[in-house]
VEXZA-207088 format. One line per field, with one value per atom (N, C-alpha, C): residue number from 1; residue in one letter; x, y, z. Coordinates in Angstrom, 3 decimals. Example, Ala and Ser with C-alpha at 12.3 -4.5 7.8 and 13.67 -1.06 7.14 Angstrom:
<rozas>
n: (1;1;1;2;2;2)
res: (A;A;A;S;S;S)
X: (13.190;12.300;13.200;12.850;13.670;12.900)
Y: (-5.690;-4.500;-3.300;-2.250;-1.060;0.030)
Z: (7.800;7.800;7.800;7.080;7.140;7.870)
</rozas>
This chain:
<rozas>
n: (1;1;1;2;2;2;3;3;3;4;4;4;5;5;5;6;6;6;7;7;7;8;8;8;9;9;9;10;10;10;11;11;11;12;12;12;13;13;13;14;14;14;15;15;15;16;16;16;17;17;17;18;18;18;19;19;19;20;20;20;21;21;21;22;22;22;23;23;23;24;24;24;25;25;25;26;26;26;27;27;27;28;28;28;29;29;29;30;30;30;31;31;31;32;32;32;33;33;33;34;34;34;35;35;35;36;36;36;37;37;37;38;38;38;39;39;39;40;40;40;41;41;41;42;42;42;43;43;43;44;44;44;45;45;45;46;46;46;47;47;47;48;48;48;49;49;49;50;50;50;51;51;51;52;52;52;53;53;53;54;54;54;55;55;55;56;56;56;57;57;57;58;58;58;59;59;59;60;60;60;61;61;61;62;62;62;63;63;63;64;64;64;65;65;65;66;66;66;67;67;67;68;68;68;69;69;69;70;70;70;71;71;71;72;72;72;73;73;73;74;74;74;75;75;75;76;76;76;77;77;77;78;78;78;79;79;79;80;80;80;81;81;81;82;82;82;83;83;83;84;84;84;85;85;85;86;86;86;87;87;87;88;88;88;89;89;89;90;90;90;91;91;91;92;92;92;93;93;93;94;94;94;95;95;95;96;96;96;97;97;97;98;98;98;99;99;99;100;100;100;101;101;101;102;102;102;103;103;103;104;104;104;105;105;105;106;106;106;107;107;107;108;108;108;109;109;109;110;110;110;111;111;111;112;112;112;113;113;113;114;114;114;115;115;115;116;116;116;117;117;117;118;118;118;119;119;119;120;120;120;121;121;121;122;122;122;123;123;123;124;124;124;125;125;125;126;126;126;127;127;127;128;128;128;129;129;129;130;130;130;131;131;131;132;132;132;133;133;133;134;134;134;135;135;135;136;136;136;137;137;137;138;138;138;139;139;139;140;140;140;141;141;141;142;142;142;143;143;143;144;144;144;145;145;145;146;146;146;147;147;147;148;148;148;149;149;149;150;150;150;151;151;151;152;152;152;153;153;153;154;154;154;155;155;155;156;156;156;157;157;157;158;158;158;159;159;159;160;160;160;161;161;161;162;162;162;163;163;163;164;164;164;165;165;165;166;166;166;167;167;167;168;168;168;169;169;169;170;170;170;171;171;171;172;172;172;173;173;173;174;174;174;175;175;175;176;176;176;177;177;177;178;178;178;179;179;179;180;180;180;181;181;181;182;182;182;183;183;183;184;184;184;185;185;185;186;186;186;187;187;187;188;188;188;189;189;189;190;190;190;191;191;191;192;192;192;193;193;193;194;194;194;195;195;195;196;196;196;197;197;197;198;198;198;199;199;199;200;200;200;201;201;201;202;202;202;203;203;203;204;204;204;205;205;205;206;206;206;207;207;207;208;208;208;209;209;209;210;210;210;211;211;211;212;212;212;213;213;213;214;214;214;215;215;215;216;216;216;217;217;217;218;218;218;219;219;219;220;220;220;221;221;221;222;222;222;223;223;223;224;224;224;225;225;225;226;226;226;227;227;227;228;228;228;229;229;229;230;230;230;231;231;231;232;232;232;233;233;233;234;234;234;235;235;235;236;236;236;237;237;237;238;238;238)
res: (M;M;M;N;N;N;V;V;V;R;R;R;G;G;G;R;R;R;L;L;L;L;L;L;T;T;T;R;R;R;Y;Y;Y;F;F;F;R;R;R;G;G;G;R;R;R;A;A;A;G;G;G;R;R;R;R;R;R;F;F;F;A;A;A;R;R;R;V;V;V;M;M;M;V;V;V;R;R;R;G;G;G;I;I;I;D;D;D;R;R;R;M;M;M;A;A;A;P;P;P;W;W;W;E;E;E;P;P;P;D;D;D;G;G;G;A;A;A;A;A;A;R;R;R;E;E;E;P;P;P;L;L;L;V;V;V;I;I;I;V;V;V;A;A;A;N;N;N;H;H;H;S;S;S;S;S;S;W;W;W;W;W;W;D;D;D;A;A;A;V;V;V;M;M;M;P;P;P;V;V;V;I;I;I;I;I;I;S;S;S;R;R;R;S;S;S;I;I;I;R;R;R;H;H;H;H;H;H;D;D;D;G;G;G;Y;Y;Y;G;G;G;L;L;L;M;M;M;D;D;D;R;R;R;G;G;G;Q;Q;Q;F;F;F;E;E;E;R;R;R;Y;Y;Y;R;R;R;F;F;F;F;F;F;R;R;R;H;H;H;V;V;V;D;D;D;I;I;I;L;L;L;P;P;P;I;I;I;D;D;D;R;R;R;G;G;G;N;N;N;P;P;P;R;R;R;A;A;A;A;A;A;M;M;M;R;R;R;S;S;S;L;L;L;H;H;H;E;E;E;I;I;I;A;A;A;E;E;E;L;L;L;L;L;L;R;R;R;D;D;D;R;R;R;K;K;K;R;R;R;M;M;M;V;V;V;W;W;W;M;M;M;F;F;F;P;P;P;Q;Q;Q;G;G;G;K;K;K;I;I;I;A;A;A;P;P;P;N;N;N;D;D;D;I;I;I;R;R;R;P;P;P;L;L;L;V;V;V;C;C;C;E;E;E;S;S;S;G;G;G;V;V;V;A;A;A;H;H;H;L;L;L;V;V;V;G;G;G;M;M;M;L;L;L;G;G;G;A;A;A;C;C;C;S;S;S;V;V;V;I;I;I;P;P;P;V;V;V;A;A;A;F;F;F;R;R;R;Y;Y;Y;E;E;E;V;V;V;G;G;G;R;R;R;D;D;D;E;E;E;L;L;L;P;P;P;V;V;V;A;A;A;Y;Y;Y;A;A;A;G;G;G;I;I;I;G;G;G;E;E;E;A;A;A;R;R;R;S;S;S;F;F;F;R;R;R;D;D;D;A;A;A;P;P;P;P;P;P;A;A;A;R;R;R;E;E;E;L;L;L;T;T;T;A;A;A;L;L;L;I;I;I;G;G;G;G;G;G;M;M;M;L;L;L;T;T;T;G;G;G;E;E;E;L;L;L;D;D;D;R;R;R;L;L;L;R;R;R;D;D;D;D;D;D;L;L;L;L;L;L;A;A;A;E;E;E;R;R;R;T;T;T;D;D;D;G;G;G;F;F;F;Q;Q;Q;V;V;V;A;A;A;L;L;L;Q;Q;Q;G;G;G;S;S;S;G;G;G;S;S;S;V;V;V;N;N;N;D;D;D;R;R;R;W;W;W;D;D;D;R;R;R;A;A;A;R;R;R;G;G;G;L;L;L;E;E;E)
X: (134.932;135.037;136.501;136.750;138.118;138.673;139.950;140.607;139.929;139.615;138.961;137.602;136.889;135.596;135.727;136.725;136.939;137.326;138.179;138.593;137.413;136.571;135.423;134.408;134.224;133.335;133.848;135.147;135.733;135.568;135.725;135.553;134.121;133.142;131.754;131.427;131.971;131.759;132.312;133.521;134.131;133.359;132.906;132.146;130.830;130.124;128.867;129.106;130.224;130.535;130.776;131.222;131.441;130.176;129.259;128.060;126.855;126.865;125.736;126.190;125.314;125.605;125.635;124.704;124.606;123.840;124.076;123.211;122.509;121.188;120.389;119.571;119.568;118.880;117.964;116.782;115.837;115.473;115.485;115.075;116.165;117.425;118.510;118.601;118.103;118.135;117.248;116.336;115.491;116.285;117.490;118.372;119.332;119.277;120.231;120.243;119.102;119.169;120.046;120.334;121.132;122.585;122.981;124.385;125.140;126.485;127.244;126.878;126.560;126.209;124.705;123.912;122.467;121.809;120.517;119.795;119.036;119.083;118.303;118.750;117.767;118.056;117.545;117.105;116.587;117.079;117.092;117.600;116.644;117.166;116.412;116.429;115.259;115.129;114.736;115.570;115.298;114.792;113.644;113.076;113.133;113.700;113.885;113.368;112.960;112.552;113.776;113.533;114.644;114.363;114.866;114.638;115.919;117.088;118.356;119.474;120.517;121.718;122.285;122.126;122.674;122.046;120.888;120.247;121.145;122.007;122.915;124.053;124.325;125.436;124.976;123.748;123.272;123.316;122.938;123.080;124.522;125.476;126.875;127.235;126.788;127.078;126.397;125.126;124.368;124.810;124.843;125.083;126.553;127.398;128.816;129.631;129.361;130.209;129.733;128.413;127.881;127.580;126.872;126.385;127.142;127.951;128.793;127.966;126.881;126.042;126.725;126.334;126.737;125.638;125.861;124.756;125.167;124.140;124.307;123.329;123.508;122.556;122.358;121.197;120.920;120.846;121.413;121.431;121.124;120.343;120.055;121.356;121.387;122.637;123.209;122.349;122.846;123.618;123.073;123.773;125.013;124.912;126.053;127.227;126.943;128.017;128.629;127.832;128.324;129.162;128.767;129.464;129.940;130.848;131.256;131.993;132.435;133.126;132.217;130.887;129.970;130.118;130.704;130.844;131.750;132.625;133.554;132.858;131.617;130.853;129.644;129.828;128.850;127.516;127.576;126.402;126.383;125.235;125.095;124.165;124.423;123.579;122.330;121.269;120.069;119.566;119.249;118.844;117.328;116.850;115.414;114.735;115.483;114.907;114.732;115.228;115.149;114.551;113.241;112.595;113.253;113.651;114.266;115.602;116.425;117.704;117.491;116.465;116.170;115.808;115.018;114.646;115.865;116.785;118.018;118.802;118.878;119.593;118.933;117.600;116.884;117.132;117.164;117.477;118.891;119.821;121.203;121.292;120.605;120.662;119.929;118.864;118.159;119.081;119.919;120.861;121.890;122.275;123.229;122.625;121.306;120.645;119.991;119.451;118.548;119.162;118.380;118.761;120.025;120.363;121.528;121.126;121.937;121.688;122.315;121.801;122.290;121.155;121.509;120.483;120.784;119.741;119.894;119.068;119.647;118.943;118.370;117.080;116.443;115.636;115.528;114.763;113.632;112.478;111.423;110.804;111.023;110.516;111.252;112.502;113.257;113.857;113.495;114.037;113.880;114.628;114.542;113.212;112.519;111.230;111.076;110.378;110.172;109.519;109.913;109.448;107.946;107.304;105.903;104.922;105.382;104.462;103.654;102.340;101.459;100.468;100.157;100.655;102.097;102.774;104.141;104.083;104.724;104.684;105.901;105.648;106.727;106.676;107.842;107.931;107.861;107.719;107.425;108.664;109.866;111.079;111.215;110.884;110.998;110.071;108.839;107.877;108.370;108.934;109.459;110.609;111.476;112.593;112.086;111.130;110.571;109.967;109.264;108.708;109.776;110.886;111.979;112.642;112.723;113.427;112.661;111.339;110.550;110.331;111.387;111.290;112.263;111.747;112.592;111.813;112.494;111.854;112.047;111.120;111.185;111.092;111.995;111.997;111.926;111.001;110.979;111.898;112.593;113.470;113.144;112.906;112.586;113.761;114.145;115.201;114.601;115.098;114.787;116.041;116.178;117.326;116.756;116.961;116.276;117.270;116.992;117.750;116.889;117.359;116.598;117.391;117.791;118.503;120.005;120.464;121.889;122.155;123.400;123.816;123.751;124.204;124.205;122.931;122.505;121.318;121.613;120.557;120.640;119.987;120.665;120.113;119.413;118.166;117.384;117.059;117.123;116.701;115.766;114.556;113.607;113.477;113.819;113.821;112.583;111.746;110.487;110.642;109.523;109.513;109.625;110.283;110.433;109.122;108.830;107.669;108.162;107.806;108.283;107.323;107.897;107.107;107.561;106.589;106.873;106.312;105.027;104.386;103.868;104.633;104.308;103.059;102.233;101.080;101.533;100.613;100.979;101.717;102.556;103.456;102.716;101.572;100.855;100.373;99.831;99.351;100.509;101.609;102.762;103.404;103.446;103.985;103.190;101.863;101.017;101.251;101.434;101.663;102.987;104.032;105.344;105.315;104.625;104.470;103.774;102.788;102.109;103.023;103.868;104.824;105.771;106.274;107.226;106.537;105.326;104.581;104.324;103.961;103.708;104.937;106.097;107.330;107.715;107.525;107.802;106.896;105.610;104.669;104.994;105.371;105.720;106.931;107.942;109.133;108.807;108.057;107.669;106.898;105.903;105.061;105.856;106.771;107.571;108.523;109.103;109.998;109.223;108.026;107.206;106.850;106.612;106.259;107.481;108.664;109.938;110.027;109.487;109.610;110.853;111.981;113.244;113.954;113.265;113.911;114.354;113.664;113.998;115.169;115.757;116.871;118.207;119.168;120.530;121.471;122.575;123.555;124.352;124.177;124.938;126.257;126.277;127.492;127.443;128.442;128.538;129.360;128.772;129.466;130.515;131.229;132.294;131.746;130.459;129.854;129.544;128.374;127.978;128.608;128.489;129.007;128.406;127.106;126.458;127.021;127.379;127.982;129.330;130.165;131.498;131.411;130.462;130.292;129.855;128.901;128.444;129.558;130.380;131.489;132.488;132.770;133.714;133.236;131.925;131.362;131.013;131.303;131.026;129.546;128.730;127.281;126.776;127.648;127.199;127.108)
Y: (129.456;128.130;127.700;126.431;125.953;125.768;125.420;125.304;124.241;123.098;122.045;122.502;123.263;123.781;124.732;125.599;126.535;125.785;124.787;124.008;123.232;122.671;121.919;122.841;124.031;125.007;125.370;125.585;125.906;124.734;123.530;122.345;122.262;122.466;122.391;123.466;124.664;125.721;125.295;124.759;124.322;123.182;122.252;121.114;121.574;122.457;122.980;123.786;124.507;125.293;124.434;123.203;122.300;121.541;121.375;120.574;121.393;122.703;123.560;124.726;125.129;126.333;127.552;127.593;128.683;128.189;128.869;128.739;130.082;130.071;131.293;131.329;132.486;132.618;133.836;133.660;134.770;134.925;136.171;136.451;136.298;136.302;136.069;137.189;138.394;139.489;139.213;138.253;137.903;137.241;136.791;136.213;137.244;138.488;139.510;139.741;139.700;139.939;138.942;137.795;136.774;136.767;137.770;137.929;138.490;138.453;138.894;140.289;141.216;142.573;142.820;141.757;141.887;142.204;142.534;143.025;141.934;140.707;139.643;139.438;139.131;138.843;137.462;136.700;135.363;134.421;133.130;132.186;132.024;131.444;131.201;129.711;129.165;127.790;127.836;127.267;127.234;125.848;125.794;124.518;124.458;123.398;123.267;121.920;121.870;120.601;119.742;118.481;117.533;116.662;117.089;116.340;115.814;116.148;115.810;115.765;115.006;115.007;116.406;117.215;118.568;119.466;119.087;119.902;120.084;119.120;119.242;120.214;120.454;121.333;122.781;123.000;124.363;125.227;124.712;125.548;125.964;125.089;125.449;126.616;126.561;127.642;128.934;128.852;130.060;130.635;129.805;130.313;130.434;129.613;129.648;130.499;130.331;130.970;132.372;132.594;133.882;134.804;134.293;135.147;135.000;133.999;133.832;133.782;133.023;132.879;132.019;132.234;131.373;130.331;129.148;128.208;126.759;125.918;124.475;123.861;122.590;121.812;120.476;119.878;118.554;117.543;116.379;115.312;113.987;113.154;111.835;111.103;110.456;109.850;108.840;108.086;107.122;107.796;108.914;109.663;110.349;110.839;111.502;110.548;109.325;108.348;107.991;108.052;107.738;108.871;110.117;111.294;112.163;111.637;112.299;113.616;113.850;115.116;116.319;116.117;117.236;117.822;117.069;117.589;118.823;118.953;120.085;121.391;121.318;122.537;122.601;122.058;122.156;121.484;120.365;119.520;118.544;118.416;117.568;116.399;115.232;114.069;114.049;113.466;113.209;111.817;111.030;109.642;109.597;109.683;109.726;108.406;107.330;106.030;105.741;106.631;106.443;107.717;107.749;108.979;109.593;108.756;109.301;109.967;109.313;109.906;111.155;111.146;112.322;113.516;113.296;114.391;114.925;114.027;114.499;115.394;115.010;115.823;117.187;117.216;118.488;119.382;118.799;119.592;120.168;119.387;119.871;121.030;120.917;122.012;123.232;123.007;124.136;124.900;124.181;124.841;125.652;125.166;125.902;127.180;127.155;128.264;129.270;128.841;129.660;131.004;132.070;133.441;133.905;133.266;133.672;133.920;134.703;134.997;133.896;132.690;131.542;130.922;130.028;129.381;127.899;127.176;125.768;125.465;124.698;124.212;122.831;122.648;121.358;120.952;119.644;119.090;118.251;118.870;118.193;116.979;116.823;115.614;114.367;114.543;113.431;112.488;112.619;111.746;112.451;111.979;112.555;112.151;113.140;112.900;113.880;113.507;114.426;115.729;116.821;118.143;118.326;117.690;118.010;117.037;116.182;115.322;116.188;116.003;116.692;115.686;115.780;116.797;116.532;117.599;117.485;116.906;115.790;115.127;115.555;116.216;116.687;115.970;115.687;115.107;116.210;115.829;116.802;117.402;117.015;117.483;118.994;119.651;121.118;121.743;121.246;121.798;121.635;120.483;120.279;121.246;121.473;122.397;123.817;124.250;125.592;125.744;124.714;124.762;124.851;124.146;124.182;125.556;126.230;127.502;128.616;128.534;129.575;130.776;131.332;132.457;132.201;132.237;132.044;132.480;132.520;132.763;131.531;131.333;130.221;130.780;130.300;130.690;129.425;129.369;128.242;128.516;127.484;127.592;126.449;126.798;125.813;125.675;124.437;124.143;123.446;123.822;123.092;123.075;122.015;121.854;121.591;122.551;122.524;122.516;121.654;121.675;122.383;123.511;124.293;124.561;125.798;126.187;125.908;125.478;125.207;123.708;123.383;121.976;121.466;122.292;121.930;122.424;121.770;122.254;123.544;124.260;125.457;125.143;125.467;125.279;126.561;126.430;127.577;127.409;128.520;128.543;129.729;129.447;130.497;130.600;131.763;131.965;132.764;132.168;132.791;133.804;134.374;135.370;134.704;135.397;134.897;135.062;134.072;134.140;133.931;134.843;134.793;133.985;133.189;132.395;132.713;132.924;133.098;131.905;131.882;130.734;129.820;128.788;127.919;127.092;126.841;125.964;124.518;123.599;122.178;121.655;120.636;120.144;119.743;119.076;118.635;119.829;120.818;122.016;122.771;122.898;123.626;122.884;121.566;120.785;121.043;121.074;121.366;122.782;123.729;125.120;125.264;124.653;124.732;124.016;122.875;122.192;123.061;123.839;124.761;125.879;126.399;127.431;126.913;125.698;125.124;124.782;124.243;123.937;125.203;126.282;127.538;128.052;127.958;128.429;127.520;126.216;125.287;125.555;125.761;126.021;127.340;128.335;129.638;129.511;128.782;128.610;127.839;126.761;125.976;126.823;127.567;128.358;129.465;130.095;131.163;130.618;129.457;128.881;128.413;127.878;127.487;128.690;129.815;131.040;131.855;131.335;132.007;133.378;133.480;134.706;134.569;134.976;134.799;136.127;137.245;138.541;138.768;138.144;138.385;137.574;136.734;135.893;136.583;136.289;136.771;135.582;135.762;134.692;134.590;133.486;133.247;132.549;131.778;131.072;130.886;131.392;131.219;129.979;129.059;127.838;128.070;127.018;127.114;127.313;127.057;127.315;126.059;126.053;124.955;125.109;124.087;124.148;125.329;125.569;126.672;128.019;128.167;129.418;129.646;128.612;128.762;129.022;128.377;128.584;130.014;130.528;131.899;132.908;132.656;133.562;133.544;132.351;132.243;132.996;133.033;133.720;135.176;135.624;137.008;137.321;136.317;136.528;136.917;137.015;137.394;138.910)
Z: (62.920;62.316;62.301;62.588;62.626;61.210;61.151;59.846;58.983;59.576;58.805;58.292;59.105;58.672;57.503;57.549;56.438;55.164;55.310;54.141;53.558;54.421;53.935;53.268;53.819;53.186;51.796;51.699;50.389;49.419;49.937;49.087;48.574;49.457;49.036;48.000;48.177;47.179;45.824;45.841;44.591;43.950;44.792;44.282;43.655;44.359;43.824;42.556;42.512;41.318;40.097;40.319;39.189;38.801;39.744;39.499;39.064;39.378;39.041;38.170;37.276;36.496;37.412;38.372;39.337;40.554;41.667;42.838;42.994;42.896;42.918;44.208;44.876;46.150;46.108;46.654;46.796;48.269;48.746;50.113;51.143;50.723;51.689;52.721;52.376;53.347;54.553;54.429;55.568;56.680;56.350;57.370;57.952;57.464;57.893;59.402;60.106;61.553;62.308;61.709;62.396;61.927;61.159;60.805;62.008;61.981;63.156;63.654;62.752;63.172;63.097;63.021;62.913;64.241;64.170;65.339;66.093;65.649;66.293;67.737;68.581;69.991;70.392;69.429;69.692;68.606;68.864;67.859;66.685;65.630;64.403;64.091;63.791;63.334;61.864;61.005;59.572;59.213;58.566;58.139;56.623;56.089;54.649;54.169;52.909;52.310;52.028;51.773;51.597;50.383;49.232;47.991;47.371;47.966;47.329;48.358;48.039;48.884;49.009;47.972;47.966;49.021;49.546;50.570;51.789;52.070;53.210;52.928;51.660;51.276;51.149;50.683;50.455;51.717;52.911;54.102;54.376;54.068;54.258;53.349;52.095;51.147;51.576;51.974;52.315;53.656;54.691;56.045;56.406;55.830;56.176;55.214;53.917;52.920;52.566;52.556;52.111;53.288;54.291;55.375;56.684;56.846;58.036;59.321;59.301;60.477;61.542;62.764;63.877;64.020;63.483;63.471;63.339;63.303;63.282;62.291;62.063;61.289;61.964;61.752;62.292;61.162;61.384;60.389;61.084;60.417;60.950;61.280;62.431;62.902;61.896;61.239;60.262;59.146;58.623;57.590;58.146;59.382;60.008;60.169;60.597;60.753;59.400;58.364;57.027;56.454;56.761;56.222;57.388;58.168;59.405;59.165;57.949;57.678;57.905;57.895;58.124;59.526;60.453;61.813;61.836;60.836;60.806;60.435;59.951;59.677;60.625;61.822;62.912;62.599;61.888;61.742;62.919;63.554;64.733;64.429;65.031;64.753;65.625;65.094;65.869;65.500;66.502;66.289;66.142;64.910;64.653;65.005;65.007;65.297;66.773;67.629;69.083;69.676;69.953;70.418;71.649;72.602;73.817;73.494;72.666;72.276;71.442;70.587;69.763;70.637;71.674;72.575;73.316;73.690;74.336;73.391;72.117;71.140;70.977;70.973;70.842;72.054;73.247;74.441;74.347;73.824;73.697;72.709;71.565;70.595;71.135;71.917;72.530;73.468;74.222;75.117;74.334;73.171;72.350;71.769;71.532;70.843;71.778;72.876;73.684;74.064;73.821;74.173;73.458;72.346;71.571;70.123;69.428;68.015;67.163;67.353;66.604;65.806;64.912;64.101;63.948;63.561;63.250;62.007;61.094;59.912;60.209;59.871;60.103;58.867;58.663;57.546;58.139;58.393;59.154;58.464;57.149;56.494;56.986;57.407;57.970;56.953;55.703;54.666;53.316;52.328;50.988;50.353;49.796;49.151;47.991;46.927;45.796;46.243;45.608;46.020;45.953;44.990;44.727;45.357;46.252;47.003;47.971;47.947;48.872;49.449;50.723;51.655;52.058;52.438;52.933;54.347;54.555;55.863;56.676;57.797;58.664;60.008;60.542;61.874;62.923;64.172;65.230;65.885;65.435;66.098;66.115;65.006;64.952;65.983;66.059;67.013;68.441;68.767;70.122;70.412;69.428;69.637;69.849;69.043;69.206;70.597;71.071;72.413;73.484;73.303;74.271;74.328;73.184;73.120;73.828;73.845;74.489;73.600;73.034;72.101;70.955;69.736;68.561;67.330;66.202;64.918;64.042;63.125;62.184;60.764;59.904;58.490;57.638;56.664;55.731;54.537;54.095;52.921;51.960;50.708;49.674;48.716;48.450;47.480;46.256;45.078;43.843;42.981;42.186;41.296;39.900;39.002;37.712;36.553;35.590;34.336;33.306;32.835;31.875;30.623;30.455;29.234;29.310;30.472;30.643;30.586;30.264;30.322;31.764;32.699;34.114;34.790;35.854;36.573;37.320;37.645;38.466;39.804;40.893;42.233;42.657;43.116;43.571;45.050;45.767;47.161;47.356;47.808;48.138;49.647;50.196;51.643;52.021;52.872;53.255;54.370;54.772;55.836;57.210;58.119;59.481;60.247;61.051;61.956;63.371;64.252;65.621;66.488;67.385;68.326;69.744;70.615;72.038;72.817;72.991;73.630;72.524;72.206;71.074;71.380;70.369;70.550;70.745;71.040;71.189;69.970;70.193;69.150;67.880;68.021;66.827;66.001;66.685;65.992;65.354;66.089;65.570;64.401;64.451;63.335;62.068;62.188;61.031;60.528;61.440;61.055;60.308;60.838;60.191;58.844;58.782;57.507;56.481;56.922;56.020;55.543;56.431;56.035;54.956;55.179;54.224;52.907;52.973;51.752;50.947;51.631;50.933;50.205;50.844;50.200;49.039;49.198;48.101;46.904;47.162;46.072;45.386;46.160;45.591;44.674;45.127;44.302;43.029;43.152;41.975;40.975;41.459;40.559;39.879;40.608;40.005;38.951;39.193;38.198;36.972;37.171;36.028;35.163;35.813;35.090;34.685;34.981;34.673;35.337;36.551;37.341;38.224;37.717;38.440;38.733;38.535;38.734;40.173;41.127;42.525;43.040;42.194;42.631;42.385;43.241;43.034;42.981;42.280;42.141;43.436;44.127;45.354;45.048;43.980;43.575;42.075;41.391;39.946;39.643;38.908;38.556;37.489;37.166;36.174;34.763;34.586;33.289;32.515;31.898;31.037;29.671;28.850;27.488;26.745;26.932;26.230;26.666;27.972;28.433;27.769;27.752;27.163;25.653;25.002;23.560;23.268;24.076;23.872;24.115;25.152;25.404;24.247;23.752;22.649;21.417;21.206;20.028;20.320;21.545;21.896;21.981;22.414;22.451;23.836;24.803;26.125;26.235)
</rozas>
């Protein structure tokens, strides 16, 4: 990563640390094969839900700051032109409003990934939508990319941002199991399959947080602390 990319990654970490009490991640070891010394021999496509502006920052924290993956992200061209600083952390634009241009972008990212231990983060919903809307509507871009790659793995990632016992919200990321694809089914069938994978991970994260089952999460980023944290420390209650 270039100097600007490192500085922007550090900025995003600092920004998230001020806005969230913590960033909690479950299942991050499922991405271990795609780390620099990992055993993966094929690219990884990560599909994540899109409920917040912060969704564009979480991959930078997870893949750039914590795991140091060799990877990219895709962003709608309109948003990319508005927030061009994302290009310094290898976010690439895709023109969702122009199918022919979108396919060209997918072919370009496929060339960057094919037969390499690289990854790309994608948000198949294509727009910000509430987490609990069902059915989850996914566009076909991910399916077309998987078909272009020939061999790859797909991992679903669910994000939620919850205000609970802390003054500040807690960001949660649930990372699902990888599924390997060789000869991908038709795009429509594969889009439905990937949508089901992502829906399952979203439902699992929602249900576990409702039941307060958080033992499997680890702190990926500790925030500066809510008022309640500082008060408890001052009183020696931690």
